[in-house]
Chimera marker file (.cmm) of the C-alpha trace (Angstrom):
<marker_set name="trace">
<marker id="1" x="120.963" y="156.776" z="89.394" r="1" g="1" b="0" radius="0.5"/>
<marker id="2" x="119.475" y="156.477" z="86.004" r="1" g="1" b="0" radius="0.5"/>
<marker id="3" x="116.816" y="153.969" z="85.730" r="1" g="1" b="0" radius="0.5"/>
<marker id="4" x="116.766" y="153.575" z="89.939" r="1" g="1" b="0" radius="0.5"/>
<marker id="5" x="113.585" y="154.214" z="91.697" r="1" g="1" b="0" radius="0.5"/>
<marker id="6" x="114.151" y="156.464" z="94.502" r="1" g="1" b="0" radius="0.5"/>
<marker id="7" x="113.480" y="153.260" z="96.848" r="1" g="1" b="0" radius="0.5"/>
<marker id="8" x="116.392" y="151.827" z="94.864" r="1" g="1" b="0" radius="0.5"/>
<marker id="9" x="118.806" y="154.355" z="95.753" r="1" g="1" b="0" radius="0.5"/>
<marker id="10" x="117.915" y="154.919" z="99.385" r="1" g="1" b="0" radius="0.5"/>
<marker id="11" x="116.612" y="151.379" z="99.977" r="1" g="1" b="0" radius="0.5"/>
<marker id="12" x="113.637" y="152.726" z="101.583" r="1" g="1" b="0" radius="0.5"/>
<marker id="13" x="110.907" y="150.202" z="102.301" r="1" g="1" b="0" radius="0.5"/>
<marker id="14" x="107.189" y="151.457" z="101.215" r="1" g="1" b="0" radius="0.5"/>
<marker id="15" x="104.902" y="152.110" z="104.121" r="1" g="1" b="0" radius="0.5"/>
<marker id="16" x="102.525" y="149.067" z="104.177" r="1" g="1" b="0" radius="0.5"/>
<marker id="17" x="98.678" y="149.040" z="104.375" r="1" g="1" b="0" radius="0.5"/>
<marker id="18" x="98.559" y="152.745" z="103.625" r="1" g="1" b="0" radius="0.5"/>
<marker id="19" x="95.511" y="154.454" z="105.071" r="1" g="1" b="0" radius="0.5"/>
<marker id="20" x="93.684" y="156.278" z="101.749" r="1" g="1" b="0" radius="0.5"/>
<marker id="21" x="92.924" y="158.926" z="104.158" r="1" g="1" b="0" radius="0.5"/>
<marker id="22" x="96.783" y="159.557" z="105.001" r="1" g="1" b="0" radius="0.5"/>
<marker id="23" x="97.737" y="161.859" z="101.904" r="1" g="1" b="0" radius="0.5"/>
<marker id="24" x="101.347" y="162.056" z="102.936" r="1" g="1" b="0" radius="0.5"/>
<marker id="25" x="101.907" y="158.108" z="103.009" r="1" g="1" b="0" radius="0.5"/>
<marker id="26" x="99.964" y="157.628" z="100.140" r="1" g="1" b="0" radius="0.5"/>
<marker id="27" x="102.684" y="160.454" z="98.430" r="1" g="1" b="0" radius="0.5"/>
<marker id="28" x="105.677" y="158.572" z="99.950" r="1" g="1" b="0" radius="0.5"/>
<marker id="29" x="105.248" y="155.399" z="98.570" r="1" g="1" b="0" radius="0.5"/>
<marker id="30" x="104.496" y="157.201" z="94.966" r="1" g="1" b="0" radius="0.5"/>
<marker id="31" x="107.831" y="158.825" z="95.163" r="1" g="1" b="0" radius="0.5"/>
<marker id="32" x="109.657" y="155.810" z="96.214" r="1" g="1" b="0" radius="0.5"/>
<marker id="33" x="108.452" y="154.145" z="92.804" r="1" g="1" b="0" radius="0.5"/>
<marker id="34" x="109.559" y="157.046" z="90.501" r="1" g="1" b="0" radius="0.5"/>
<marker id="35" x="112.988" y="157.825" z="88.953" r="1" g="1" b="0" radius="0.5"/>
<marker id="36" x="114.562" y="160.895" z="89.631" r="1" g="1" b="0" radius="0.5"/>
<marker id="37" x="113.803" y="162.387" z="86.398" r="1" g="1" b="0" radius="0.5"/>
<marker id="38" x="110.096" y="161.664" z="86.913" r="1" g="1" b="0" radius="0.5"/>
<marker id="39" x="109.985" y="164.148" z="89.779" r="1" g="1" b="0" radius="0.5"/>
<marker id="40" x="107.705" y="166.965" z="89.460" r="1" g="1" b="0" radius="0.5"/>
<marker id="41" x="108.272" y="170.650" z="91.160" r="1" g="1" b="0" radius="0.5"/>
<marker id="42" x="105.350" y="169.461" z="93.714" r="1" g="1" b="0" radius="0.5"/>
<marker id="43" x="107.449" y="166.288" z="94.601" r="1" g="1" b="0" radius="0.5"/>
<marker id="44" x="110.622" y="168.327" z="94.808" r="1" g="1" b="0" radius="0.5"/>
<marker id="45" x="108.961" y="171.078" z="96.822" r="1" g="1" b="0" radius="0.5"/>
<marker id="46" x="107.531" y="168.314" z="99.383" r="1" g="1" b="0" radius="0.5"/>
<marker id="47" x="110.797" y="166.410" z="99.634" r="1" g="1" b="0" radius="0.5"/>
<marker id="48" x="112.350" y="169.401" z="100.308" r="1" g="1" b="0" radius="0.5"/>
<marker id="49" x="109.729" y="170.431" z="103.058" r="1" g="1" b="0" radius="0.5"/>
<marker id="50" x="109.572" y="166.701" z="104.547" r="1" g="1" b="0" radius="0.5"/>
<marker id="51" x="113.512" y="166.439" z="104.673" r="1" g="1" b="0" radius="0.5"/>
<marker id="52" x="113.037" y="163.248" z="102.099" r="1" g="1" b="0" radius="0.5"/>
<marker id="53" x="115.577" y="162.132" z="100.164" r="1" g="1" b="0" radius="0.5"/>
<marker id="54" x="117.389" y="165.397" z="100.521" r="1" g="1" b="0" radius="0.5"/>
<marker id="55" x="120.659" y="165.084" z="98.238" r="1" g="1" b="0" radius="0.5"/>
<marker id="56" x="118.182" y="163.847" z="94.830" r="1" g="1" b="0" radius="0.5"/>
<marker id="57" x="115.466" y="166.688" z="95.873" r="1" g="1" b="0" radius="0.5"/>
<marker id="58" x="118.297" y="169.194" z="96.258" r="1" g="1" b="0" radius="0.5"/>
<marker id="59" x="119.820" y="168.224" z="92.854" r="1" g="1" b="0" radius="0.5"/>
<marker id="60" x="116.486" y="168.204" z="90.972" r="1" g="1" b="0" radius="0.5"/>
<marker id="61" x="115.543" y="171.658" z="92.697" r="1" g="1" b="0" radius="0.5"/>
<marker id="62" x="118.695" y="173.045" z="90.934" r="1" g="1" b="0" radius="0.5"/>
<marker id="63" x="117.712" y="171.764" z="88.063" r="1" g="1" b="0" radius="0.5"/>
<marker id="64" x="114.509" y="172.879" z="87.753" r="1" g="1" b="0" radius="0.5"/>
<marker id="65" x="115.412" y="176.380" z="89.084" r="1" g="1" b="0" radius="0.5"/>
<marker id="66" x="118.364" y="176.793" z="86.274" r="1" g="1" b="0" radius="0.5"/>
<marker id="67" x="115.526" y="176.401" z="83.922" r="1" g="1" b="0" radius="0.5"/>
<marker id="68" x="112.819" y="178.428" z="85.552" r="1" g="1" b="0" radius="0.5"/>
<marker id="69" x="114.013" y="180.527" z="88.591" r="1" g="1" b="0" radius="0.5"/>
<marker id="70" x="110.782" y="181.429" z="89.627" r="1" g="1" b="0" radius="0.5"/>
<marker id="71" x="108.738" y="178.040" z="89.181" r="1" g="1" b="0" radius="0.5"/>
<marker id="72" x="106.741" y="176.787" z="92.248" r="1" g="1" b="0" radius="0.5"/>
<marker id="73" x="103.804" y="174.179" z="93.064" r="1" g="1" b="0" radius="0.5"/>
<marker id="74" x="101.594" y="176.850" z="94.469" r="1" g="1" b="0" radius="0.5"/>
<marker id="75" x="103.029" y="180.316" z="93.961" r="1" g="1" b="0" radius="0.5"/>
<marker id="76" x="106.089" y="182.045" z="91.896" r="1" g="1" b="0" radius="0.5"/>
<marker id="77" x="109.268" y="181.505" z="93.834" r="1" g="1" b="0" radius="0.5"/>
<marker id="78" x="108.084" y="179.003" z="95.780" r="1" g="1" b="0" radius="0.5"/>
<marker id="79" x="110.834" y="176.289" z="94.996" r="1" g="1" b="0" radius="0.5"/>
<marker id="80" x="113.552" y="178.921" z="95.790" r="1" g="1" b="0" radius="0.5"/>
<marker id="81" x="112.157" y="179.531" z="98.976" r="1" g="1" b="0" radius="0.5"/>
<marker id="82" x="111.695" y="175.788" z="100.023" r="1" g="1" b="0" radius="0.5"/>
<marker id="83" x="115.433" y="175.053" z="98.736" r="1" g="1" b="0" radius="0.5"/>
<marker id="84" x="116.900" y="177.953" z="100.956" r="1" g="1" b="0" radius="0.5"/>
<marker id="85" x="114.982" y="175.971" z="103.808" r="1" g="1" b="0" radius="0.5"/>
<marker id="86" x="116.224" y="172.391" z="102.696" r="1" g="1" b="0" radius="0.5"/>
<marker id="87" x="118.557" y="170.319" z="105.117" r="1" g="1" b="0" radius="0.5"/>
<marker id="88" x="121.332" y="172.327" z="105.571" r="1" g="1" b="0" radius="0.5"/>
<marker id="89" x="123.735" y="169.085" z="105.757" r="1" g="1" b="0" radius="0.5"/>
<marker id="90" x="122.995" y="168.683" z="102.102" r="1" g="1" b="0" radius="0.5"/>
<marker id="91" x="122.140" y="171.913" z="100.834" r="1" g="1" b="0" radius="0.5"/>
<marker id="92" x="125.711" y="173.609" z="101.907" r="1" g="1" b="0" radius="0.5"/>
<marker id="93" x="127.502" y="171.033" z="99.530" r="1" g="1" b="0" radius="0.5"/>
<marker id="94" x="125.761" y="172.337" z="96.612" r="1" g="1" b="0" radius="0.5"/>
<marker id="95" x="126.719" y="176.168" z="97.263" r="1" g="1" b="0" radius="0.5"/>
<marker id="96" x="128.938" y="176.488" z="94.174" r="1" g="1" b="0" radius="0.5"/>
<marker id="97" x="126.244" y="175.471" z="91.961" r="1" g="1" b="0" radius="0.5"/>
<marker id="98" x="123.382" y="177.418" z="93.853" r="1" g="1" b="0" radius="0.5"/>
<marker id="99" x="125.637" y="180.845" z="93.953" r="1" g="1" b="0" radius="0.5"/>
<marker id="100" x="125.498" y="181.402" z="90.192" r="1" g="1" b="0" radius="0.5"/>
<marker id="101" x="121.801" y="180.537" z="90.016" r="1" g="1" b="0" radius="0.5"/>
<marker id="102" x="121.046" y="183.170" z="92.975" r="1" g="1" b="0" radius="0.5"/>
<marker id="103" x="122.667" y="185.589" z="90.764" r="1" g="1" b="0" radius="0.5"/>
<marker id="104" x="121.108" y="184.791" z="87.586" r="1" g="1" b="0" radius="0.5"/>
<marker id="105" x="117.684" y="184.992" z="89.396" r="1" g="1" b="0" radius="0.5"/>
<marker id="106" x="118.390" y="188.103" z="91.057" r="1" g="1" b="0" radius="0.5"/>
<marker id="107" x="119.133" y="189.747" z="87.461" r="1" g="1" b="0" radius="0.5"/>
<marker id="108" x="116.045" y="187.896" z="86.158" r="1" g="1" b="0" radius="0.5"/>
<marker id="109" x="113.692" y="189.448" z="88.748" r="1" g="1" b="0" radius="0.5"/>
<marker id="110" x="114.360" y="192.558" z="87.875" r="1" g="1" b="0" radius="0.5"/>
<marker id="111" x="112.087" y="192.218" z="84.570" r="1" g="1" b="0" radius="0.5"/>
<marker id="112" x="110.075" y="189.860" z="85.686" r="1" g="1" b="0" radius="0.5"/>
<marker id="113" x="106.031" y="190.516" z="85.840" r="1" g="1" b="0" radius="0.5"/>
<marker id="114" x="104.886" y="189.338" z="89.314" r="1" g="1" b="0" radius="0.5"/>
<marker id="115" x="101.606" y="188.055" z="90.102" r="1" g="1" b="0" radius="0.5"/>
<marker id="116" x="101.706" y="190.045" z="93.245" r="1" g="1" b="0" radius="0.5"/>
<marker id="117" x="104.097" y="192.515" z="95.229" r="1" g="1" b="0" radius="0.5"/>
<marker id="118" x="104.115" y="190.082" z="97.926" r="1" g="1" b="0" radius="0.5"/>
<marker id="119" x="105.526" y="187.385" z="96.047" r="1" g="1" b="0" radius="0.5"/>
<marker id="120" x="108.179" y="189.630" z="94.592" r="1" g="1" b="0" radius="0.5"/>
<marker id="121" x="109.057" y="190.920" z="97.751" r="1" g="1" b="0" radius="0.5"/>
<marker id="122" x="109.411" y="187.374" z="99.361" r="1" g="1" b="0" radius="0.5"/>
<marker id="123" x="111.400" y="185.890" z="96.592" r="1" g="1" b="0" radius="0.5"/>
<marker id="124" x="114.181" y="189.020" z="96.633" r="1" g="1" b="0" radius="0.5"/>
<marker id="125" x="114.186" y="188.588" z="100.463" r="1" g="1" b="0" radius="0.5"/>
<marker id="126" x="114.841" y="185.027" z="99.814" r="1" g="1" b="0" radius="0.5"/>
<marker id="127" x="117.549" y="185.405" z="97.174" r="1" g="1" b="0" radius="0.5"/>
<marker id="128" x="119.314" y="188.025" z="99.379" r="1" g="1" b="0" radius="0.5"/>
<marker id="129" x="119.173" y="185.740" z="102.594" r="1" g="1" b="0" radius="0.5"/>
<marker id="130" x="120.567" y="182.738" z="100.666" r="1" g="1" b="0" radius="0.5"/>
<marker id="131" x="123.291" y="184.873" z="99.161" r="1" g="1" b="0" radius="0.5"/>
<marker id="132" x="124.177" y="185.622" z="102.950" r="1" g="1" b="0" radius="0.5"/>
<marker id="133" x="124.159" y="182.190" z="103.850" r="1" g="1" b="0" radius="0.5"/>
<marker id="134" x="126.688" y="181.244" z="101.382" r="1" g="1" b="0" radius="0.5"/>
<marker id="135" x="129.017" y="184.332" z="102.119" r="1" g="1" b="0" radius="0.5"/>
<marker id="136" x="128.711" y="183.620" z="105.397" r="1" g="1" b="0" radius="0.5"/>
<marker id="137" x="129.436" y="179.794" z="105.471" r="1" g="1" b="0" radius="0.5"/>
<marker id="138" x="132.701" y="180.792" z="103.335" r="1" g="1" b="0" radius="0.5"/>
<marker id="139" x="134.024" y="183.310" z="105.760" r="1" g="1" b="0" radius="0.5"/>
<marker id="140" x="133.833" y="180.663" z="108.703" r="1" g="1" b="0" radius="0.5"/>
<link id1="1" id2="2" r="1" g="1" b="0" radius="0.2"/>
<link id1="2" id2="3" r="1" g="1" b="0" radius="0.2"/>
<link id1="3" id2="4" r="1" g="1" b="0" radius="0.2"/>
<link id1="4" id2="5" r="1" g="1" b="0" radius="0.2"/>
<link id1="5" id2="6" r="1" g="1" b="0" radius="0.2"/>
<link id1="6" id2="7" r="1" g="1" b="0" radius="0.2"/>
<link id1="7" id2="8" r="1" g="1" b="0" radius="0.2"/>
<link id1="8" id2="9" r="1" g="1" b="0" radius="0.2"/>
<link id1="9" id2="10" r="1" g="1" b="0" radius="0.2"/>
<link id1="10" id2="11" r="1" g="1" b="0" radius="0.2"/>
<link id1="11" id2="12" r="1" g="1" b="0" radius="0.2"/>
<link id1="12" id2="13" r="1" g="1" b="0" radius="0.2"/>
<link id1="13" id2="14" r="1" g="1" b="0" radius="0.2"/>
<link id1="14" id2="15" r="1" g="1" b="0" radius="0.2"/>
<link id1="15" id2="16" r="1" g="1" b="0" radius="0.2"/>
<link id1="16" id2="17" r="1" g="1" b="0" radius="0.2"/>
<link id1="17" id2="18" r="1" g="1" b="0" radius="0.2"/>
<link id1="18" id2="19" r="1" g="1" b="0" radius="0.2"/>
<link id1="19" id2="20" r="1" g="1" b="0" radius="0.2"/>
<link id1="20" id2="21" r="1" g="1" b="0" radius="0.2"/>
<link id1="21" id2="22" r="1" g="1" b="0" radius="0.2"/>
<link id1="22" id2="23" r="1" g="1" b="0" radius="0.2"/>
<link id1="23" id2="24" r="1" g="1" b="0" radius="0.2"/>
<link id1="24" id2="25" r="1" g="1" b="0" radius="0.2"/>
<link id1="25" id2="26" r="1" g="1" b="0" radius="0.2"/>
<link id1="26" id2="27" r="1" g="1" b="0" radius="0.2"/>
<link id1="27" id2="28" r="1" g="1" b="0" radius="0.2"/>
<link id1="28" id2="29" r="1" g="1" b="0" radius="0.2"/>
<link id1="29" id2="30" r="1" g="1" b="0" radius="0.2"/>
<link id1="30" id2="31" r="1" g="1" b="0" radius="0.2"/>
<link id1="31" id2="32" r="1" g="1" b="0" radius="0.2"/>
<link id1="32" id2="33" r="1" g="1" b="0" radius="0.2"/>
<link id1="33" id2="34" r="1" g="1" b="0" radius="0.2"/>
<link id1="34" id2="35" r="1" g="1" b="0" radius="0.2"/>
<link id1="35" id2="36" r="1" g="1" b="0" radius="0.2"/>
<link id1="36" id2="37" r="1" g="1" b="0" radius="0.2"/>
<link id1="37" id2="38" r="1" g="1" b="0" radius="0.2"/>
<link id1="38" id2="39" r="1" g="1" b="0" radius="0.2"/>
<link id1="39" id2="40" r="1" g="1" b="0" radius="0.2"/>
<link id1="40" id2="41" r="1" g="1" b="0" radius="0.2"/>
<link id1="41" id2="42" r="1" g="1" b="0" radius="0.2"/>
<link id1="42" id2="43" r="1" g="1" b="0" radius="0.2"/>
<link id1="43" id2="44" r="1" g="1" b="0" radius="0.2"/>
<link id1="44" id2="45" r="1" g="1" b="0" radius="0.2"/>
<link id1="45" id2="46" r="1" g="1" b="0" radius="0.2"/>
<link id1="46" id2="47" r="1" g="1" b="0" radius="0.2"/>
<link id1="47" id2="48" r="1" g="1" b="0" radius="0.2"/>
<link id1="48" id2="49" r="1" g="1" b="0" radius="0.2"/>
<link id1="49" id2="50" r="1" g="1" b="0" radius="0.2"/>
<link id1="50" id2="51" r="1" g="1" b="0" radius="0.2"/>
<link id1="51" id2="52" r="1" g="1" b="0" radius="0.2"/>
<link id1="52" id2="53" r="1" g="1" b="0" radius="0.2"/>
<link id1="53" id2="54" r="1" g="1" b="0" radius="0.2"/>
<link id1="54" id2="55" r="1" g="1" b="0" radius="0.2"/>
<link id1="55" id2="56" r="1" g="1" b="0" radius="0.2"/>
<link id1="56" id2="57" r="1" g="1" b="0" radius="0.2"/>
<link id1="57" id2="58" r="1" g="1" b="0" radius="0.2"/>
<link id1="58" id2="59" r="1" g="1" b="0" radius="0.2"/>
<link id1="59" id2="60" r="1" g="1" b="0" radius="0.2"/>
<link id1="60" id2="61" r="1" g="1" b="0" radius="0.2"/>
<link id1="61" id2="62" r="1" g="1" b="0" radius="0.2"/>
<link id1="62" id2="63" r="1" g="1" b="0" radius="0.2"/>
<link id1="63" id2="64" r="1" g="1" b="0" radius="0.2"/>
<link id1="64" id2="65" r="1" g="1" b="0" radius="0.2"/>
<link id1="65" id2="66" r="1" g="1" b="0" radius="0.2"/>
<link id1="66" id2="67" r="1" g="1" b="0" radius="0.2"/>
<link id1="67" id2="68" r="1" g="1" b="0" radius="0.2"/>
<link id1="68" id2="69" r="1" g="1" b="0" radius="0.2"/>
<link id1="69" id2="70" r="1" g="1" b="0" radius="0.2"/>
<link id1="70" id2="71" r="1" g="1" b="0" radius="0.2"/>
<link id1="71" id2="72" r="1" g="1" b="0" radius="0.2"/>
<link id1="72" id2="73" r="1" g="1" b="0" radius="0.2"/>
<link id1="73" id2="74" r="1" g="1" b="0" radius="0.2"/>
<link id1="74" id2="75" r="1" g="1" b="0" radius="0.2"/>
<link id1="75" id2="76" r="1" g="1" b="0" radius="0.2"/>
<link id1="76" id2="77" r="1" g="1" b="0" radius="0.2"/>
<link id1="77" id2="78" r="1" g="1" b="0" radius="0.2"/>
<link id1="78" id2="79" r="1" g="1" b="0" radius="0.2"/>
<link id1="79" id2="80" r="1" g="1" b="0" radius="0.2"/>
<link id1="80" id2="81" r="1" g="1" b="0" radius="0.2"/>
<link id1="81" id2="82" r="1" g="1" b="0" radius="0.2"/>
<link id1="82" id2="83" r="1" g="1" b="0" radius="0.2"/>
<link id1="83" id2="84" r="1" g="1" b="0" radius="0.2"/>
<link id1="84" id2="85" r="1" g="1" b="0" radius="0.2"/>
<link id1="85" id2="86" r="1" g="1" b="0" radius="0.2"/>
<link id1="86" id2="87" r="1" g="1" b="0" radius="0.2"/>
<link id1="87" id2="88" r="1" g="1" b="0" radius="0.2"/>
<link id1="88" id2="89" r="1" g="1" b="0" radius="0.2"/>
<link id1="89" id2="90" r="1" g="1" b="0" radius="0.2"/>
<link id1="90" id2="91" r="1" g="1" b="0" radius="0.2"/>
<link id1="91" id2="92" r="1" g="1" b="0" radius="0.2"/>
<link id1="92" id2="93" r="1" g="1" b="0" radius="0.2"/>
<link id1="93" id2="94" r="1" g="1" b="0" radius="0.2"/>
<link id1="94" id2="95" r="1" g="1" b="0" radius="0.2"/>
<link id1="95" id2="96" r="1" g="1" b="0" radius="0.2"/>
<link id1="96" id2="97" r="1" g="1" b="0" radius="0.2"/>
<link id1="97" id2="98" r="1" g="1" b="0" radius="0.2"/>
<link id1="98" id2="99" r="1" g="1" b="0" radius="0.2"/>
<link id1="99" id2="100" r="1" g="1" b="0" radius="0.2"/>
<link id1="100" id2="101" r="1" g="1" b="0" radius="0.2"/>
<link id1="101" id2="102" r="1" g="1" b="0" radius="0.2"/>
<link id1="102" id2="103" r="1" g="1" b="0" radius="0.2"/>
<link id1="103" id2="104" r="1" g="1" b="0" radius="0.2"/>
<link id1="104" id2="105" r="1" g="1" b="0" radius="0.2"/>
<link id1="105" id2="106" r="1" g="1" b="0" radius="0.2"/>
<link id1="106" id2="107" r="1" g="1" b="0" radius="0.2"/>
<link id1="107" id2="108" r="1" g="1" b="0" radius="0.2"/>
<link id1="108" id2="109" r="1" g="1" b="0" radius="0.2"/>
<link id1="109" id2="110" r="1" g="1" b="0" radius="0.2"/>
<link id1="110" id2="111" r="1" g="1" b="0" radius="0.2"/>
<link id1="111" id2="112" r="1" g="1" b="0" radius="0.2"/>
<link id1="112" id2="113" r="1" g="1" b="0" radius="0.2"/>
<link id1="113" id2="114" r="1" g="1" b="0" radius="0.2"/>
<link id1="114" id2="115" r="1" g="1" b="0" radius="0.2"/>
<link id1="115" id2="116" r="1" g="1" b="0" radius="0.2"/>
<link id1="116" id2="117" r="1" g="1" b="0" radius="0.2"/>
<link id1="117" id2="118" r="1" g="1" b="0" radius="0.2"/>
<link id1="118" id2="119" r="1" g="1" b="0" radius="0.2"/>
<link id1="119" id2="120" r="1" g="1" b="0" radius="0.2"/>
<link id1="120" id2="121" r="1" g="1" b="0" radius="0.2"/>
<link id1="121" id2="122" r="1" g="1" b="0" radius="0.2"/>
<link id1="122" id2="123" r="1" g="1" b="0" radius="0.2"/>
<link id1="123" id2="124" r="1" g="1" b="0" radius="0.2"/>
<link id1="124" id2="125" r="1" g="1" b="0" radius="0.2"/>
<link id1="125" id2="126" r="1" g="1" b="0" radius="0.2"/>
<link id1="126" id2="127" r="1" g="1" b="0" radius="0.2"/>
<link id1="127" id2="128" r="1" g="1" b="0" radius="0.2"/>
<link id1="128" id2="129" r="1" g="1" b="0" radius="0.2"/>
<link id1="129" id2="130" r="1" g="1" b="0" radius="0.2"/>
<link id1="130" id2="131" r="1" g="1" b="0" radius="0.2"/>
<link id1="131" id2="132" r="1" g="1" b="0" radius="0.2"/>
<link id1="132" id2="133" r="1" g="1" b="0" radius="0.2"/>
<link id1="133" id2="134" r="1" g="1" b="0" radius="0.2"/>
<link id1="134" id2="135" r="1" g="1" b="0" radius="0.2"/>
<link id1="135" id2="136" r="1" g="1" b="0" radius="0.2"/>
<link id1="136" id2="137" r="1" g="1" b="0" radius="0.2"/>
<link id1="137" id2="138" r="1" g="1" b="0" radius="0.2"/>
<link id1="138" id2="139" r="1" g="1" b="0" radius="0.2"/>
<link id1="139" id2="140" r="1" g="1" b="0" radius="0.2"/>
</marker_set>
């Protein structure tokens, strides 16, 4: 995938005649012209929420979270929560990569200085739910 844009990887067409009022269409066209290494946390969060290019988005999210488990576009922990809600069809294929990330994140969260108690609570709840989702999938 090196050197290829998302448009090349997924063979998507750009949205023609984008209305400047439609921010989502503009964003879609902009990410289609990006290479995987050019994607930002904001791009990955939106890709996961919109369920667009999920395989690439999940891989990039794991990469970002490995470097900073608390990273987010708007608040701490946002990427982890967004990844948890990603398209399950593709997410489950990366559980073996995500599981150690969850363990590392749980350990680091104990000493992390949070901007708010709500963000801390939400993050820990997400880690626990994610771990449970993975355990349940292995039992079935």
